[in-house]
C-alpha positions in Angstrom: -9.1 7.5 23.5 -7.4 8.6 20.2 -3.9 10.1 19.9 -5.4 13.5 19.0 -7.6 13.5 22.0 -4.7 12.6 24.3 -2.7 15.5 22.9 -5.6 17.8 23.5 -6.0 16.7 27.1 -2.3 17.3 27.7 -2.5 20.8 26.3 -5.7 21.6 28.3 -4.0 20.5 31.5 -1.0 22.7 30.7 -3.2 25.7 29.9 -5.3 25.2 33.1 -2.1 25.1 35.2 -0.9 28.3 33.5 -4.3 30.0 34.1 -5.1 30.5 30.4 -8.4 28.6 30.4 -10.9 27.9 33.1 -12.4 24.6 34.0 -15.6 25.5 32.1 -13.8 26.6 29.0 -11.7 23.4 29.0 -14.9 21.3 29.2 -16.4 23.2 26.3 -13.3 22.6 24.3 -13.5 18.9 25.1 -17.1 18.7 23.9 -16.4 20.6 20.7 -13.4 18.3 20.0 -15.5 15.2 20.7 -18.1 16.2 18.2 -15.4 16.8 15.5 -13.9 13.4 16.2 -17.3 11.7 16.0 -17.9 13.4 12.7 -14.6 12.2 11.3 -15.2 8.6 12.5 -18.7 8.5 11.1 -17.4 9.9 7.8 -14.9 7.1 7.4 -17.7 4.6 8.3 -20.0 6.1 5.7 -17.3 6.0 3.0 -16.4 2.4 3.8 -20.1 1.3 3.7 -20.7 3.2 0.5 -17.8 1.6 -1.3 -18.7 -1.8 0.1 -22.2 -1.4 -1.2 -21.0 -0.3 -4.6 -18.7 -3.3 -4.8 -21.6 -5.7 -3.9 -23.9 -4.1 -6.5 -21.2 -4.5 -9.1 -20.6 -8.2 -8.2 -24.4 -8.8 -8.2 -24.9 -7.3 -11.6 -22.1 -9.3 -13.1 -23.6 -12.5 -11.5 -27.1 -11.7 -12.9 -25.7 -11.4 -16.4 -23.7 -14.6 -16.0 -26.7 -16.6 -14.7 -29.0 -15.4 -17.6 -26.4 -15.3 -20.3 -28.1 -17.7 -22.7 -31.6 -16.1 -22.2 -30.5 -12.6 -23.1 -30.1 -11.4 -26.7 -26.8 -9.7 -27.5 -28.5 -6.4 -28.2 -30.3 -6.6 -24.8 -27.0 -7.3 -23.2 -25.3 -4.3 -24.8 -28.3 -2.0 -24.4 -28.7 -2.9 -20.7 -25.0 -2.4 -20.2 -25.1 1.1 -21.8 -28.2 2.1 -19.8 -26.7 1.1 -16.5 -23.4 2.8 -17.4 -25.1 6.1 -18.1 -27.1 5.8 -14.9 -23.9 5.2 -12.9 -22.2 8.1 -14.5 -25.2 10.4 -14.0 -25.6 9.4 -10.3 -21.9 9.9 -9.6 -22.1 13.4 -11.2 -25.4 14.5 -9.6 -24.6 13.3 -6.1 -21.1 14.8 -6.1 -21.8 17.8 -3.9 -24.6 16.7 -1.6 -23.8 13.0 -1.1 -20.1 12.6 -1.9 -19.9 9.1 -0.3 -22.7 7.8 -2.6 -20.9 9.6 -5.5 -17.8 7.7 -4.8 -19.7 4.4 -4.8 -21.3 5.1 -8.1 -17.9 6.2 -9.6 -16.6 2.8 -8.4 -19.6 1.1 -10.0 -19.0 3.0 -13.3 -15.3 2.1 -13.5 -15.9 -1.5 -12.7 -18.8 -1.7 -15.1 -16.5 -0.6 -17.9 -14.4 -3.7 -17.3 -17.6 -5.8 -17.3 -18.5 -4.2 -20.7 -15.2 -5.2 -22.2 -15.6 -8.8 -21.1 -19.2 -8.7 -22.4 -18.2 -7.5 -25.9 -15.4 -10.1 -26.1 -17.8 -12.9 -25.1 -20.6 -11.8 -27.6 -18.3 -11.4 -30.6 -15.8 -14.1 -29.6 -12.8 -11.7 -29.5 -9.5 -13.0 -28.4 -6.5 -10.9 -27.4 -3.6 -10.7 -25.0 -4.8 -10.4 -21.4 -2.9 -7.2 -20.8 -4.6 -5.5 -23.8 -8.0 -5.8 -22.1 -6.7 -4.1 -19.0 -5.0 -1.4 -20.9 -8.3 -0.7 -22.8 -10.1 -0.6 -19.4 -7.6 2.0 -18.1 -7.9 4.1 -21.2 -11.7 4.1 -21.1 -11.8 4.9 -17.4 -9.2 7.6 -17.6 -11.4 10.4 -18.9 -13.7 10.0 -15.9 -10.9 11.4 -13.7 -11.5 14.8 -15.3 -15.3 14.4 -15.7 -16.3 13.0 -12.3 -13.4 14.2 -10.2 -13.9 11.3 -7.8 -11.2 9.5 -5.8 -12.7 6.1 -6.5 -12.0 6.7 -10.2 -8.3 7.5 -9.6 -8.0 4.4 -7.4 -9.4 2.3 -10.3 -6.9 3.8 -12.7 -4.1 2.9 -10.4 -5.4 -0.6 -10.0 -5.8 -1.0 -13.8 -2.3 0.3 -14.4 -0.7 -2.0 -11.8 -2.6 -5.0 -13.1 -1.7 -4.2 -16.7 2.0 -3.9 -15.9 1.9 -7.1 -13.9 0.3 -9.0 -16.8 2.8 -7.5 -19.2 5.7 -8.7 -17.1 4.2 -12.2 -17.1 3.3 -12.3 -20.9 6.1 -13.9 -22.9 5.4 -11.7 -26.0 5.7 -8.5 -24.0 8.4 -6.0 -24.4 8.9 -6.0 -20.6 8.7 -9.8 -20.1 10.4 -10.8 -16.9 12.7 -13.9 -16.8 12.0 -14.2 -13.1 10.2 -12.4 -10.4 11.9 -14.0 -7.4 13.7 -10.8 -6.3 12.2 -7.7 -4.8 12.6 -5.6 -7.9 9.3 -5.9 -9.6 7.3 -6.4 -6.4 8.3 -2.9 -5.4 8.8 -1.3 -8.8 5.3 -1.8 -10.3 3.4 -0.1 -7.4 6.0 2.7 -7.3 5.6 3.3 -11.0 1.8 3.2 -10.7 1.8 5.7 -7.8 4.2 8.1 -9.6 2.0 8.0 -12.8 -1.3 8.5 -10.9 0.2 11.5 -9.0 0.2 13.5 -12.2 -3.6 13.2 -12.5 -5.6 16.3 -11.6 -7.6 14.5 -8.9 -5.2 13.2 -6.2 -5.6 10.2 -3.9 -4.1 11.3 -0.6 -4.0 7.8 0.9 -2.4 6.1 -2.1 1.2 7.0 -1.2 0.6 5.8 2.3 -0.6 2.4 1.0 2.2 2.1 -1.5 4.7 3.1 1.1 3.4 0.5 3.7 3.5 -2.2 1.0 7.0 -1.3 0.0 8.2 -1.3 3.6 6.6 -4.6 4.4 7.7 -6.3 1.2 11.2 -4.9 1.4 11.6 -6.1 5.0 10.3 -9.5 4.0 12.7 -9.9 1.1 15.7 -8.7 3.2 14.8 -11.2 6.0 14.3 -14.2 3.7 17.5 -13.5 1.8 19.5 -12.9 4.9 18.2 -16.0 6.7 17.8 -18.6 3.9 19.6 -17.0 0.9 16.4 -17.4 -1.2 14.5 -14.9 -3.4 17.9 -13.9 -4.6 17.6 -13.5 -8.4 18.0 -10.3 -10.3 18.1 -11.5 -13.9 14.9 -9.8 -14.9 15.5 -9.8 -18.7 13.5 -7.2 -20.5 11.7 -6.3 -17.3 14.7 -4.3 -16.4 13.2 -1.5 -18.5 10.2 -1.4 -16.1 12.3 -1.7 -13.0 14.8 0.9 -14.1 12.0 3.4 -14.9 10.4 2.9 -11.5 13.7 3.2 -9.6 14.5 6.4 -11.5 11.1 7.8 -10.5 11.6 6.8 -6.9 15.0 8.4 -6.7 14.3 11.6 -8.7 10.7 12.4 -7.4 10.3 10.5 -4.1 7.5 12.9 -3.0 5.3 11.3 -5.7 6.0 7.7 -4.5 6.6 7.6 -0.8 4.3 8.6 2.2 4.1 12.2 3.4 5.8 11.3 6.6 9.0 10.5 4.6 11.2 13.3 3.4 13.2 13.0 0.1 16.3 11.8 1.8 14.4 9.0 3.7 12.8 7.8 0.5 16.1 7.7 -1.4 17.9 6.0 1.5 15.1 3.4 1.6 15.5 2.6 -2.1 19.3 2.2 -1.9 19.3 0.2 1.4 16.5 -2.2 0.2 18.2 -3.1 -3.0 21.8 -3.0 -1.9 22.2 -6.7 -1.2 20.9 -7.7 -4.6 23.1 -5.1 -6.3 26.2 -6.6 -4.6 25.2 -10.2 -5.3 24.4 -9.7 -9.0 22.2 -12.0 -11.0 21.8 -14.6 -8.3 23.4 -15.9 -5.1 26.3 -18.2 -5.2 27.3 -19.6 -1.8 30.9 -20.0 -2.8 31.6 -16.4 -3.7 32.9 -14.0 -1.0 31.0 -11.1 -2.5 27.7 -13.0 -2.2 28.4 -13.7 1.5 29.0 -10.0 1.9 25.6 -9.5 0.3 24.0 -11.7 2.9 25.6 -9.6 5.7 24.4 -6.4 4.0 20.9 -7.8 4.0 20.9 -8.1 7.8 22.3 -4.6 8.2 20.0 -3.1 5.6 16.9 -4.6 7.3 17.9 -2.9 10.5 18.6 0.3 8.7 15.2 0.3 6.9 13.5 -0.2 10.3 15.5 2.7 11.7 14.5 4.9 8.8 10.8 4.2 9.4 11.2 5.0 13.1 13.1 8.2 12.4 10.6 9.4 9.8 7.6 8.6 12.1 9.2 10.4 15.0 9.9 13.5 13.0 6.4 13.6 11.4 4.6 12.6 14.7 3.2 9.5 12.9 2.6 6.7 15.4 1.8 4.3 12.6 5.3 4.5 11.1 6.9 4.3 14.5 5.0 1.2 15.3 5.8 -0.3 11.9 9.5 0.5 12.4 9.7 -1.2 15.8 7.7 -4.2 14.5 10.2 -4.6 11.7 13.0 -4.3 14.3 11.5 -7.0 16.4 11.0 -9.2 13.4 14.6 -8.8 12.4 15.9 -9.6 15.9 13.7 -12.7 16.2 14.7 -13.9 12.7 18.4 -13.5 13.4 18.1 -15.2 16.8 16.4 -18.4 15.4 18.6 -18.3 12.3 21.9 -18.3 14.4 20.8 -20.4 17.4 18.0 -22.5 16.0 20.0 -25.7 16.0 20.8 -25.3 19.7 17.3 -24.7 21.0 16.6 -28.2 22.3 15.3 -29.1 25.7 13.3 -27.2 28.4 16.1 -25.0 29.6 16.7 -23.6 26.1 13.0 -22.9 25.7 12.9 -21.1 29.0 15.9 -19.0 28.2 14.5 -18.2 24.7 11.2 -17.1 26.3 12.9 -14.9 28.8 15.1 -13.3 26.1 12.1 -12.6 23.9 10.2 -11.0 26.8 13.3 -8.8 27.6 13.6 -7.8 23.9 9.9 -7.0 23.7 10.1 -4.9 27.0 13.2 -3.0 25.7 11.6 -2.2 22.4 8.4 -1.2 23.9 10.2 1.3 26.2 12.1 2.7 23.3 8.9 3.0 21.3 7.1 4.9 24.0 10.1 7.3 24.3 10.1 7.9 20.6 6.6 9.4 20.7 6.4 11.1 24.2 2.8 11.6 25.3 1.4 8.9 23.0 -0.3 6.0 24.7 0.8 2.5 24.0 -1.1 0.7 21.3 
């Protein structure tokens, strides 16, 4: 039974006890709600299957061209690409109102086929360029379809192209944002944030994008904090020219957090997350030095910040009624406790008695956190 259904059952029982609805009316409401829930589930399934089918068709077409590359004349290759591209665009437009899931699939095919066309032309005419340039060209060619087709798949492809292009620019040595290192959390969080902020200005939104980017930022930030706190690795912040990119992304995350972070997070939560996640690296500086007192302070701040980030997610989830964020927060809290335990006492965990005590302690911690999680979302079943 889903969370929405359990909330409905609780309200129906309350209304029946108050004499507001009869048993028959309550049953009719349950049936109506069940049909709505089935429709939502089937819609998600249809969308997933449509996108999967579109991706498989795209991969199959690319494979067919690759297998028959020598047998096809260059004009046949280009003409066939153009015909298929017009067919994909036309299908995405014509099916938009009646069959939106199929329209999304053809929009995905169209955007992916543009990248295939760029690779096709470069192979035919032996063009050689910087790898990021091809991705930038792909994004620019797909971008007009955001206004023409008004499909979410197109917006998603623009986001993917932008993130991929920025990642390649950071790696390229001749780039104006080339990174000296990517060992710290800066670019791993900054690039998706900048992509989400840029895509949010497009006329056709992507409601789930901020949720995905927020989940990635939370998981990656927790990982970096735990690794730095436990092993003092992934500690470098000497990004070189990539600080231009990281600075722009951090500015966007602090000034317009509503365009970067999930809907369950308010502006204060988003800004606090940014500051707490990067605070240890700000204190440490370019890299960790075990002999410096300030760097040891940075390690301690990493432990504290990881707990604070988990608490932020739990608080935001409880306020918004989001079980997903509450669960993520408590999972991060559990990961932090276990990491600290084995980091501090790992050398002493030898022998059967130590293992028994460790197991009992873990079970107690799990029990305590589970009780706290259930109290955070009263009425929600355990998952």
